[in-house]
C-alpha beads as a LAMMPS data file, in Angstrom:
LAMMPS data file: protein, C-alpha beads

451 atoms
450 bonds

1 atom types
1 bond types

-500.0 500.0 xlo xhi
-500.0 500.0 ylo yhi
-500.0 500.0 zlo zhi

Masses

1 110.0

Atoms # bond

1 1 1 54.827 434.913 -373.752
2 1 1 58.369 433.904 -374.220
3 1 1 59.936 430.514 -374.679
4 1 1 63.066 428.619 -375.529
5 1 1 64.147 425.274 -376.196
6 1 1 66.869 423.031 -377.821
7 1 1 65.752 420.406 -380.038
8 1 1 66.866 416.666 -379.688
9 1 1 68.720 416.288 -382.833
10 1 1 72.671 416.026 -383.159
11 1 1 74.554 418.911 -382.559
12 1 1 77.735 419.988 -384.276
13 1 1 81.086 418.332 -383.100
14 1 1 82.564 421.834 -382.233
15 1 1 79.445 422.381 -380.276
16 1 1 79.569 419.236 -378.301
17 1 1 83.420 419.850 -377.387
18 1 1 82.719 422.948 -375.981
19 1 1 79.548 421.416 -374.256
20 1 1 81.606 418.934 -372.770
21 1 1 84.615 420.822 -371.384
22 1 1 81.915 423.246 -369.880
23 1 1 80.069 420.147 -368.451
24 1 1 83.724 418.961 -367.077
25 1 1 84.261 422.306 -365.551
26 1 1 80.806 421.979 -363.438
27 1 1 82.456 418.951 -361.559
28 1 1 81.375 419.401 -357.824
29 1 1 83.934 419.007 -355.151
30 1 1 82.489 415.581 -354.489
31 1 1 83.017 414.787 -358.213
32 1 1 86.496 415.864 -358.510
33 1 1 87.320 413.789 -355.305
34 1 1 85.810 410.584 -357.083
35 1 1 87.960 411.450 -359.963
36 1 1 90.869 411.881 -358.274
37 1 1 90.845 408.733 -355.981
38 1 1 89.663 406.662 -359.031
39 1 1 92.873 407.989 -360.961
40 1 1 94.927 407.310 -357.959
41 1 1 93.513 404.028 -357.124
42 1 1 94.131 402.824 -360.929
43 1 1 97.870 404.225 -360.760
44 1 1 98.360 402.133 -357.694
45 1 1 96.731 399.084 -359.339
46 1 1 99.149 399.491 -362.136
47 1 1 102.254 399.683 -359.846
48 1 1 101.364 396.859 -357.493
49 1 1 99.601 394.356 -359.992
50 1 1 96.246 394.661 -358.273
51 1 1 93.633 393.758 -360.742
52 1 1 90.662 394.411 -357.984
53 1 1 92.116 397.764 -357.045
54 1 1 91.843 398.532 -360.563
55 1 1 88.255 397.665 -361.174
56 1 1 87.409 399.971 -358.067
57 1 1 89.592 402.828 -359.270
58 1 1 87.774 402.574 -362.601
59 1 1 84.408 402.543 -360.890
60 1 1 85.458 405.829 -359.096
61 1 1 86.712 407.353 -362.036
62 1 1 83.992 406.629 -364.321
63 1 1 80.810 407.885 -361.828
64 1 1 81.408 411.403 -362.194
65 1 1 82.304 411.104 -366.136
66 1 1 79.036 409.355 -366.721
67 1 1 77.207 412.214 -364.629
68 1 1 78.870 414.760 -366.684
69 1 1 77.713 412.806 -369.778
70 1 1 74.146 412.448 -368.435
71 1 1 73.588 416.253 -367.617
72 1 1 75.502 417.471 -370.541
73 1 1 72.790 415.573 -372.772
74 1 1 69.819 416.366 -370.438
75 1 1 70.365 420.350 -370.302
76 1 1 69.517 420.383 -374.053
77 1 1 66.358 418.338 -373.539
78 1 1 64.794 420.897 -370.800
79 1 1 62.397 423.199 -372.355
80 1 1 61.337 426.596 -370.583
81 1 1 58.802 429.380 -371.020
82 1 1 57.618 432.671 -369.537
83 1 1 54.430 434.176 -369.245
84 1 1 54.049 437.900 -368.282
85 1 1 50.749 438.893 -367.025
86 1 1 49.901 441.904 -367.783
87 1 1 52.679 443.561 -370.010
88 1 1 52.056 447.004 -368.998
89 1 1 51.239 448.357 -365.530
90 1 1 50.700 451.205 -363.717
91 1 1 53.396 452.434 -360.860
92 1 1 52.557 450.438 -357.517
93 1 1 50.789 447.552 -359.408
94 1 1 51.691 444.124 -359.661
95 1 1 52.239 441.791 -362.607
96 1 1 52.466 438.263 -362.260
97 1 1 55.464 436.200 -364.135
98 1 1 54.852 432.462 -364.764
99 1 1 57.502 429.997 -365.533
100 1 1 57.331 426.750 -367.208
101 1 1 59.557 424.045 -367.345
102 1 1 59.336 420.992 -369.348
103 1 1 61.627 417.697 -369.598
104 1 1 61.148 416.757 -373.138
105 1 1 63.931 413.956 -372.603
106 1 1 63.489 410.180 -372.161
107 1 1 65.269 410.260 -368.953
108 1 1 64.160 411.878 -365.520
109 1 1 66.112 415.042 -364.382
110 1 1 67.855 415.466 -361.278
111 1 1 67.188 418.488 -358.919
112 1 1 66.569 421.781 -360.835
113 1 1 67.173 425.545 -359.434
114 1 1 65.598 428.042 -361.457
115 1 1 66.887 431.834 -361.268
116 1 1 65.133 434.436 -363.131
117 1 1 67.362 438.069 -364.066
118 1 1 64.921 440.704 -362.612
119 1 1 66.166 444.334 -362.299
120 1 1 66.695 445.606 -358.553
121 1 1 63.519 448.196 -359.143
122 1 1 61.179 445.283 -359.520
123 1 1 62.370 443.125 -356.321
124 1 1 64.817 440.472 -355.586
125 1 1 65.559 437.538 -357.710
126 1 1 63.256 434.794 -357.706
127 1 1 64.659 431.481 -357.181
128 1 1 62.845 428.249 -357.309
129 1 1 64.063 424.598 -356.182
130 1 1 62.354 422.026 -358.474
131 1 1 62.571 418.561 -357.376
132 1 1 63.187 415.585 -359.842
133 1 1 61.091 416.034 -362.981
134 1 1 59.983 412.767 -365.001
135 1 1 60.279 412.191 -368.718
136 1 1 57.909 414.361 -370.348
137 1 1 56.886 416.036 -367.004
138 1 1 56.275 419.788 -366.380
139 1 1 56.665 422.139 -363.886
140 1 1 55.183 425.683 -363.266
141 1 1 56.215 428.388 -360.590
142 1 1 55.257 431.995 -360.370
143 1 1 56.214 435.224 -358.744
144 1 1 55.233 438.951 -358.574
145 1 1 56.993 441.973 -359.859
146 1 1 56.120 445.468 -358.703
147 1 1 57.810 449.025 -359.289
148 1 1 57.098 452.325 -357.894
149 1 1 59.169 453.989 -360.540
150 1 1 57.790 454.156 -364.444
151 1 1 60.089 452.485 -367.375
152 1 1 60.647 449.539 -369.208
153 1 1 62.189 446.595 -367.500
154 1 1 63.488 443.440 -369.114
155 1 1 62.866 440.089 -367.623
156 1 1 65.223 437.370 -368.220
157 1 1 67.177 435.468 -369.431
158 1 1 65.923 432.472 -367.386
159 1 1 69.120 430.695 -365.837
160 1 1 68.621 426.836 -365.019
161 1 1 71.051 424.903 -362.795
162 1 1 71.119 421.237 -362.937
163 1 1 72.154 418.524 -360.636
164 1 1 72.892 414.955 -360.914
165 1 1 71.301 412.644 -358.150
166 1 1 74.959 411.977 -356.690
167 1 1 75.909 415.293 -356.687
168 1 1 79.016 414.832 -358.871
169 1 1 78.154 417.744 -361.340
170 1 1 76.372 420.996 -361.440
171 1 1 75.842 422.609 -364.884
172 1 1 74.195 426.061 -365.567
173 1 1 72.258 426.602 -368.915
174 1 1 70.866 430.431 -369.682
175 1 1 67.753 430.691 -372.046
176 1 1 68.149 433.495 -374.454
177 1 1 64.176 434.533 -374.578
178 1 1 63.096 437.620 -372.342
179 1 1 60.376 439.766 -371.864
180 1 1 59.601 443.298 -371.071
181 1 1 57.442 444.936 -368.326
182 1 1 56.058 448.264 -369.200
183 1 1 55.365 450.348 -366.239
184 1 1 53.454 453.478 -366.943
185 1 1 52.483 456.200 -364.881
186 1 1 49.714 456.024 -362.451
187 1 1 46.483 457.539 -363.932
188 1 1 43.757 459.447 -361.615
189 1 1 40.196 459.318 -362.542
190 1 1 39.126 462.743 -363.527
191 1 1 35.559 464.177 -363.219
192 1 1 33.626 464.441 -366.481
193 1 1 33.102 468.252 -366.330
194 1 1 33.120 470.674 -369.160
195 1 1 36.389 472.721 -369.286
196 1 1 35.455 474.568 -372.696
197 1 1 31.631 475.797 -372.376
198 1 1 28.879 474.657 -375.105
199 1 1 30.955 476.079 -378.488
200 1 1 30.807 474.126 -381.595
201 1 1 33.305 471.305 -381.859
202 1 1 33.538 470.575 -378.312
203 1 1 31.338 468.831 -376.005
204 1 1 31.627 465.263 -375.890
205 1 1 33.498 464.856 -379.013
206 1 1 30.621 463.750 -381.143
207 1 1 29.809 466.704 -383.240
208 1 1 29.111 466.117 -387.040
209 1 1 29.461 468.281 -390.173
210 1 1 26.379 467.945 -392.170
211 1 1 25.991 468.132 -395.665
212 1 1 24.276 471.255 -397.032
213 1 1 20.702 470.772 -397.636
214 1 1 20.446 472.808 -400.889
215 1 1 20.472 471.024 -404.360
216 1 1 22.825 473.753 -405.573
217 1 1 25.294 473.120 -402.934
218 1 1 25.162 469.392 -402.390
219 1 1 28.408 467.594 -402.816
220 1 1 27.675 464.258 -404.412
221 1 1 30.015 461.287 -404.725
222 1 1 30.060 458.264 -406.895
223 1 1 27.425 455.248 -405.953
224 1 1 28.995 452.345 -404.158
225 1 1 27.488 448.832 -403.745
226 1 1 25.030 448.798 -400.835
227 1 1 24.003 452.661 -401.022
228 1 1 20.681 453.463 -400.288
229 1 1 18.808 454.122 -403.658
230 1 1 16.912 457.122 -401.812
231 1 1 19.780 458.958 -401.647
232 1 1 20.396 459.302 -405.281
233 1 1 20.919 462.597 -406.468
234 1 1 19.363 462.761 -410.096
235 1 1 20.593 466.059 -410.925
236 1 1 24.576 465.091 -410.514
237 1 1 23.543 461.906 -412.206
238 1 1 22.365 463.689 -415.362
239 1 1 25.319 465.827 -415.316
240 1 1 27.989 463.573 -414.797
241 1 1 26.345 460.524 -416.696
242 1 1 26.814 457.886 -413.892
243 1 1 24.791 457.479 -410.850
244 1 1 25.630 459.660 -407.713
245 1 1 24.324 459.990 -404.538
246 1 1 24.457 462.284 -401.423
247 1 1 27.360 462.170 -399.111
248 1 1 26.612 460.816 -395.794
249 1 1 27.028 462.857 -392.539
250 1 1 30.720 463.242 -391.710
251 1 1 31.581 462.225 -388.194
252 1 1 33.797 464.937 -386.779
253 1 1 35.869 464.279 -383.569
254 1 1 36.964 467.251 -381.305
255 1 1 40.481 467.271 -380.836
256 1 1 42.568 467.802 -377.900
257 1 1 46.267 468.289 -377.309
258 1 1 47.976 467.515 -373.888
259 1 1 51.374 469.551 -373.706
260 1 1 53.822 468.063 -371.203
261 1 1 56.858 470.317 -370.307
262 1 1 59.844 468.015 -370.013
263 1 1 62.730 470.805 -369.773
264 1 1 65.470 470.040 -367.360
265 1 1 65.667 473.384 -366.169
266 1 1 61.948 473.530 -365.427
267 1 1 62.110 471.098 -362.703
268 1 1 63.927 470.574 -359.497
269 1 1 64.173 467.425 -357.342
270 1 1 63.744 463.901 -358.852
271 1 1 61.946 460.706 -357.443
272 1 1 58.274 459.490 -357.404
273 1 1 57.133 462.323 -355.642
274 1 1 58.745 465.088 -357.448
275 1 1 57.144 467.802 -359.536
276 1 1 58.308 466.321 -362.624
277 1 1 56.598 462.721 -361.981
278 1 1 53.279 464.835 -360.940
279 1 1 53.412 466.338 -364.295
280 1 1 54.085 462.994 -365.966
281 1 1 51.091 461.386 -364.155
282 1 1 48.800 464.211 -364.854
283 1 1 49.587 464.235 -368.487
284 1 1 48.714 460.341 -368.810
285 1 1 45.373 461.086 -366.520
286 1 1 44.456 463.657 -369.140
287 1 1 45.093 461.548 -372.003
288 1 1 43.194 458.659 -370.808
289 1 1 40.242 461.008 -369.660
290 1 1 39.694 462.688 -373.151
291 1 1 40.212 459.613 -374.940
292 1 1 37.380 457.936 -372.849
293 1 1 35.429 461.224 -373.740
294 1 1 35.796 460.618 -377.133
295 1 1 38.383 463.011 -378.512
296 1 1 40.847 462.759 -380.934
297 1 1 44.149 463.173 -378.767
298 1 1 47.711 463.769 -379.246
299 1 1 50.386 463.835 -376.948
300 1 1 53.171 466.929 -377.552
301 1 1 56.248 467.726 -375.597
302 1 1 58.243 470.809 -375.662
303 1 1 60.790 469.112 -378.145
304 1 1 57.998 469.125 -380.623
305 1 1 57.709 465.446 -380.889
306 1 1 53.665 464.362 -381.438
307 1 1 52.429 460.940 -380.415
308 1 1 50.747 458.789 -381.920
309 1 1 52.088 460.675 -384.911
310 1 1 49.166 458.898 -387.332
311 1 1 46.492 460.484 -388.778
312 1 1 45.896 464.351 -389.683
313 1 1 48.223 466.674 -387.580
314 1 1 49.515 463.638 -385.407
315 1 1 46.030 462.960 -383.643
316 1 1 44.346 459.347 -383.379
317 1 1 42.816 458.984 -386.567
318 1 1 39.520 457.323 -385.424
319 1 1 37.556 455.919 -382.602
320 1 1 38.504 452.490 -383.063
321 1 1 42.271 453.168 -382.903
322 1 1 41.874 454.957 -379.560
323 1 1 42.903 451.999 -377.535
324 1 1 46.027 451.448 -379.648
325 1 1 46.849 455.153 -379.707
326 1 1 46.521 455.239 -375.636
327 1 1 48.887 452.301 -375.498
328 1 1 51.296 454.388 -377.638
329 1 1 51.118 457.520 -375.654
330 1 1 51.323 455.455 -372.236
331 1 1 54.395 453.587 -373.446
332 1 1 56.004 456.944 -374.447
333 1 1 55.102 458.248 -370.887
334 1 1 56.704 455.402 -369.350
335 1 1 60.146 456.243 -370.628
336 1 1 59.701 460.026 -370.896
337 1 1 62.663 462.104 -369.380
338 1 1 63.976 465.366 -369.236
339 1 1 65.116 467.582 -372.380
340 1 1 67.881 469.788 -372.579
341 1 1 65.861 472.416 -374.030
342 1 1 65.604 476.078 -372.423
343 1 1 62.073 476.991 -374.189
344 1 1 58.645 476.063 -375.640
345 1 1 59.239 477.369 -378.826
346 1 1 59.095 473.818 -380.747
347 1 1 55.785 472.986 -379.197
348 1 1 54.637 476.500 -380.082
349 1 1 55.378 475.752 -383.875
350 1 1 53.660 472.524 -383.878
351 1 1 50.520 474.396 -382.566
352 1 1 50.680 477.049 -385.056
353 1 1 47.486 476.550 -387.533
354 1 1 45.658 474.606 -385.205
355 1 1 42.437 476.937 -384.948
356 1 1 40.489 474.658 -382.770
357 1 1 40.582 471.697 -380.288
358 1 1 41.362 471.886 -376.431
359 1 1 44.964 472.362 -375.369
360 1 1 45.871 471.009 -371.593
361 1 1 49.397 471.944 -370.761
362 1 1 51.408 470.708 -367.803
363 1 1 54.140 473.183 -367.449
364 1 1 57.222 473.476 -364.886
365 1 1 58.909 476.540 -363.734
366 1 1 58.093 479.662 -366.253
367 1 1 60.635 482.465 -366.962
368 1 1 58.853 485.911 -368.234
369 1 1 59.877 484.973 -371.786
370 1 1 58.264 481.440 -371.667
371 1 1 55.361 482.637 -369.883
372 1 1 54.706 485.011 -372.595
373 1 1 55.274 482.230 -375.479
374 1 1 53.127 480.250 -373.541
375 1 1 50.309 483.090 -373.443
376 1 1 50.509 483.315 -377.408
377 1 1 49.929 479.609 -377.651
378 1 1 46.382 480.409 -376.447
379 1 1 45.243 482.068 -379.647
380 1 1 45.867 478.955 -381.684
381 1 1 43.403 476.857 -379.540
382 1 1 39.816 476.539 -379.087
383 1 1 40.254 476.540 -375.371
384 1 1 43.198 476.081 -373.087
385 1 1 43.860 475.244 -369.711
386 1 1 47.391 475.037 -367.934
387 1 1 48.540 473.482 -364.665
388 1 1 51.844 475.311 -363.794
389 1 1 54.146 473.536 -361.134
390 1 1 56.459 475.483 -358.857
391 1 1 58.974 472.589 -358.463
392 1 1 60.963 474.717 -355.648
393 1 1 57.957 474.313 -353.317
394 1 1 57.703 470.646 -354.246
395 1 1 61.038 470.110 -352.433
396 1 1 60.556 472.324 -349.441
397 1 1 56.711 471.719 -349.057
398 1 1 56.022 475.404 -348.747
399 1 1 52.975 477.487 -350.142
400 1 1 53.257 478.468 -353.808
401 1 1 55.681 481.304 -354.598
402 1 1 54.571 484.618 -355.702
403 1 1 56.369 484.361 -359.169
404 1 1 54.056 481.362 -359.889
405 1 1 50.798 483.375 -359.035
406 1 1 52.164 486.277 -361.170
407 1 1 52.615 483.760 -364.231
408 1 1 49.146 482.218 -363.550
409 1 1 47.673 485.550 -364.027
410 1 1 49.427 486.262 -366.860
411 1 1 48.179 483.264 -368.673
412 1 1 44.619 484.106 -367.517
413 1 1 44.773 487.671 -369.119
414 1 1 45.678 485.774 -372.125
415 1 1 42.649 483.543 -372.094
416 1 1 43.858 480.626 -370.407
417 1 1 42.341 478.734 -367.586
418 1 1 45.512 478.549 -365.486
419 1 1 46.220 477.076 -361.966
420 1 1 49.058 476.858 -359.718
421 1 1 49.682 473.303 -358.646
422 1 1 50.792 472.921 -355.062
423 1 1 52.898 469.912 -353.573
424 1 1 50.558 466.873 -353.295
425 1 1 47.713 468.163 -355.251
426 1 1 44.765 466.160 -356.590
427 1 1 44.554 466.468 -360.238
428 1 1 40.762 465.792 -359.932
429 1 1 40.359 468.438 -357.757
430 1 1 42.098 470.835 -359.780
431 1 1 40.410 469.652 -362.887
432 1 1 37.106 470.318 -360.889
433 1 1 38.373 473.979 -359.986
434 1 1 39.597 474.649 -363.704
435 1 1 35.986 473.769 -364.756
436 1 1 34.561 476.521 -362.251
437 1 1 37.370 479.068 -363.418
438 1 1 36.043 478.258 -366.917
439 1 1 32.720 478.664 -365.945
440 1 1 33.357 482.163 -364.476
441 1 1 35.258 483.443 -367.253
442 1 1 32.181 482.836 -369.446
443 1 1 30.222 484.863 -367.274
444 1 1 32.695 487.433 -367.036
445 1 1 32.999 487.710 -370.783
446 1 1 29.153 488.070 -371.100
447 1 1 29.205 490.964 -368.907
448 1 1 32.013 492.664 -370.457
449 1 1 34.918 492.151 -367.930
450 1 1 37.204 489.266 -366.246
451 1 1 36.077 488.324 -362.459

Bonds

1 1 1 2
2 1 2 3
3 1 3 4
4 1 4 5
5 1 5 6
6 1 6 7
7 1 7 8
8 1 8 9
9 1 9 10
10 1 10 11
11 1 11 12
12 1 12 13
13 1 13 14
14 1 14 15
15 1 15 16
16 1 16 17
17 1 17 18
18 1 18 19
19 1 19 20
20 1 20 21
21 1 21 22
22 1 22 23
23 1 23 24
24 1 24 25
25 1 25 26
26 1 26 27
27 1 27 28
28 1 28 29
29 1 29 30
30 1 30 31
31 1 31 32
32 1 32 33
33 1 33 34
34 1 34 35
35 1 35 36
36 1 36 37
37 1 37 38
38 1 38 39
39 1 39 40
40 1 40 41
41 1 41 42
42 1 42 43
43 1 43 44
44 1 44 45
45 1 45 46
46 1 46 47
47 1 47 48
48 1 48 49
49 1 49 50
50 1 50 51
51 1 51 52
52 1 52 53
53 1 53 54
54 1 54 55
55 1 55 56
56 1 56 57
57 1 57 58
58 1 58 59
59 1 59 60
60 1 60 61
61 1 61 62
62 1 62 63
63 1 63 64
64 1 64 65
65 1 65 66
66 1 66 67
67 1 67 68
68 1 68 69
69 1 69 70
70 1 70 71
71 1 71 72
72 1 72 73
73 1 73 74
74 1 74 75
75 1 75 76
76 1 76 77
77 1 77 78
78 1 78 79
79 1 79 80
80 1 80 81
81 1 81 82
82 1 82 83
83 1 83 84
84 1 84 85
85 1 85 86
86 1 86 87
87 1 87 88
88 1 88 89
89 1 89 90
90 1 90 91
91 1 91 92
92 1 92 93
93 1 93 94
94 1 94 95
95 1 95 96
96 1 96 97
97 1 97 98
98 1 98 99
99 1 99 100
100 1 100 101
101 1 101 102
102 1 102 103
103 1 103 104
104 1 104 105
105 1 105 106
106 1 106 107
107 1 107 108
108 1 108 109
109 1 109 110
110 1 110 111
111 1 111 112
112 1 112 113
113 1 113 114
114 1 114 115
115 1 115 116
116 1 116 117
117 1 117 118
118 1 118 119
119 1 119 120
120 1 120 121
121 1 121 122
122 1 122 123
123 1 123 124
124 1 124 125
125 1 125 126
126 1 126 127
127 1 127 128
128 1 128 129
129 1 129 130
130 1 130 131
131 1 131 132
132 1 132 133
133 1 133 134
134 1 134 135
135 1 135 136
136 1 136 137
137 1 137 138
138 1 138 139
139 1 139 140
140 1 140 141
141 1 141 142
142 1 142 143
143 1 143 144
144 1 144 145
145 1 145 146
146 1 146 147
147 1 147 148
148 1 148 149
149 1 149 150
150 1 150 151
151 1 151 152
152 1 152 153
153 1 153 154
154 1 154 155
155 1 155 156
156 1 156 157
157 1 157 158
158 1 158 159
159 1 159 160
160 1 160 161
161 1 161 162
162 1 162 163
163 1 163 164
164 1 164 165
165 1 165 166
166 1 166 167
167 1 167 168
168 1 168 169
169 1 169 170
170 1 170 171
171 1 171 172
172 1 172 173
173 1 173 174
174 1 174 175
175 1 175 176
176 1 176 177
177 1 177 178
178 1 178 179
179 1 179 180
180 1 180 181
181 1 181 182
182 1 182 183
183 1 183 184
184 1 184 185
185 1 185 186
186 1 186 187
187 1 187 188
188 1 188 189
189 1 189 190
190 1 190 191
191 1 191 192
192 1 192 193
193 1 193 194
194 1 194 195
195 1 195 196
196 1 196 197
197 1 197 198
198 1 198 199
199 1 199 200
200 1 200 201
201 1 201 202
202 1 202 203
203 1 203 204
204 1 204 205
205 1 205 206
206 1 206 207
207 1 207 208
208 1 208 209
209 1 209 210
210 1 210 211
211 1 211 212
212 1 212 213
213 1 213 214
214 1 214 215
215 1 215 216
216 1 216 217
217 1 217 218
218 1 218 219
219 1 219 220
220 1 220 221
221 1 221 222
222 1 222 223
223 1 223 224
224 1 224 225
225 1 225 226
226 1 226 227
227 1 227 228
228 1 228 229
229 1 229 230
230 1 230 231
231 1 231 232
232 1 232 233
233 1 233 234
234 1 234 235
235 1 235 236
236 1 236 237
237 1 237 238
238 1 238 239
239 1 239 240
240 1 240 241
241 1 241 242
242 1 242 243
243 1 243 244
244 1 244 245
245 1 245 246
246 1 246 247
247 1 247 248
248 1 248 249
249 1 249 250
250 1 250 251
251 1 251 252
252 1 252 253
253 1 253 254
254 1 254 255
255 1 255 256
256 1 256 257
257 1 257 258
258 1 258 259
259 1 259 260
260 1 260 261
261 1 261 262
262 1 262 263
263 1 263 264
264 1 264 265
265 1 265 266
266 1 266 267
267 1 267 268
268 1 268 269
269 1 269 270
270 1 270 271
271 1 271 272
272 1 272 273
273 1 273 274
274 1 274 275
275 1 275 276
276 1 276 277
277 1 277 278
278 1 278 279
279 1 279 280
280 1 280 281
281 1 281 282
282 1 282 283
283 1 283 284
284 1 284 285
285 1 285 286
286 1 286 287
287 1 287 288
288 1 288 289
289 1 289 290
290 1 290 291
291 1 291 292
292 1 292 293
293 1 293 294
294 1 294 295
295 1 295 296
296 1 296 297
297 1 297 298
298 1 298 299
299 1 299 300
300 1 300 301
301 1 301 302
302 1 302 303
303 1 303 304
304 1 304 305
305 1 305 306
306 1 306 307
307 1 307 308
308 1 308 309
309 1 309 310
310 1 310 311
311 1 311 312
312 1 312 313
313 1 313 314
314 1 314 315
315 1 315 316
316 1 316 317
317 1 317 318
318 1 318 319
319 1 319 320
320 1 320 321
321 1 321 322
322 1 322 323
323 1 323 324
324 1 324 325
325 1 325 326
326 1 326 327
327 1 327 328
328 1 328 329
329 1 329 330
330 1 330 331
331 1 331 332
332 1 332 333
333 1 333 334
334 1 334 335
335 1 335 336
336 1 336 337
337 1 337 338
338 1 338 339
339 1 339 340
340 1 340 341
341 1 341 342
342 1 342 343
343 1 343 344
344 1 344 345
345 1 345 346
346 1 346 347
347 1 347 348
348 1 348 349
349 1 349 350
350 1 350 351
351 1 351 352
352 1 352 353
353 1 353 354
354 1 354 355
355 1 355 356
356 1 356 357
357 1 357 358
358 1 358 359
359 1 359 360
360 1 360 361
361 1 361 362
362 1 362 363
363 1 363 364
364 1 364 365
365 1 365 366
366 1 366 367
367 1 367 368
368 1 368 369
369 1 369 370
370 1 370 371
371 1 371 372
372 1 372 373
373 1 373 374
374 1 374 375
375 1 375 376
376 1 376 377
377 1 377 378
378 1 378 379
379 1 379 380
380 1 380 381
381 1 381 382
382 1 382 383
383 1 383 384
384 1 384 385
385 1 385 386
386 1 386 387
387 1 387 388
388 1 388 389
389 1 389 390
390 1 390 391
391 1 391 392
392 1 392 393
393 1 393 394
394 1 394 395
395 1 395 396
396 1 396 397
397 1 397 398
398 1 398 399
399 1 399 400
400 1 400 401
401 1 401 402
402 1 402 403
403 1 403 404
404 1 404 405
405 1 405 406
406 1 406 407
407 1 407 408
408 1 408 409
409 1 409 410
410 1 410 411
411 1 411 412
412 1 412 413
413 1 413 414
414 1 414 415
415 1 415 416
416 1 416 417
417 1 417 418
418 1 418 419
419 1 419 420
420 1 420 421
421 1 421 422
422 1 422 423
423 1 423 424
424 1 424 425
425 1 425 426
426 1 426 427
427 1 427 428
428 1 428 429
429 1 429 430
430 1 430 431
431 1 431 432
432 1 432 433
433 1 433 434
434 1 434 435
435 1 435 436
436 1 436 437
437 1 437 438
438 1 438 439
439 1 439 440
440 1 440 441
441 1 441 442
442 1 442 443
443 1 443 444
444 1 444 445
445 1 445 446
446 1 446 447
447 1 447 448
448 1 448 449
449 1 449 450
450 1 450 451
């Protein structure tokens, strides 16, 4: 929630002079006409010696000036606030913006006209007309915004136009506060299948590393207040001269890296239905799915940058910070754009040394060199799943090209569970197919071949 208000206290002489000049510039055609008529009447009264005409002229000239002074004082005593709910939405979903106006002065306002600045991607600029607001009164209005494009969009500043009851003057005030709406990629619910078999360290991401049972192999630690006395390791206590206890079972979360290929040369076309946007949406879906299953997840791009970047090797550190990590990764995907890189070598360098964990990759067009580099990434992961897009077919709506099928076979020969992504494909269906391919591959390995 953001707000802006100007207090009732005195303002500096320089600000007052500047504000008065701006207020005089806000005179309407009616106000200028009254002022001109009053000056003309006063001049004629002076020449003709008519006191009554002079009084009429002074009244005509004073009315618009009084209105200017009243509005000049009133506009600094109107408070505004904005509430955005929610601040993060998926593409195609709506967010609600609530505006509140409060008259903190002791005088009622005239007609108020509100206009909030909104990027054209979110729809037309909302405008509202409010009737007279009594002293200490409040008015609330709301509108909705929606975007089919992901990104971060500023809302504001809010503009307020005040009119006096006689229509002599109009003043515009802009509040400095604004909010930011984050539109993240649309996510798709994925089936809870096992893409990686029953190997240790996978499953639902809740495996445990047990302390060794033998007395000679136990690694004790110093006693802490609240530890169970039944876990005291007496041999180590006698050796170190202080109370020692056996270590607890150490929870170990399975890891998953989701790789997004953002190279500009790997994608053709643009817009919500392009191959690149499908890859971004698929990446978001995979991240959310794996976090829900209890994995420590990180987002990796071809540039080598990893998100969240906290914890060991860039993974989310614990189950408690999964929500925060998910928000950070979704915010990153909201603004991710094409990179100018030509290859995936930086991502490969980040993955080097990672001997376990699941790797899920969303890849654009691959030439022979990049396909070979991607194939070698499989050796640094416990299991690897790749979704390969042929952006050319996404432009024409045709079938997947033979070159893409060749890259997919090359990745499969290296141990990847690889699938070509046709235009408009459902990631949930592909996810299910990947699980079937993984099962077939495990059976083929059992019998010494690839099916």
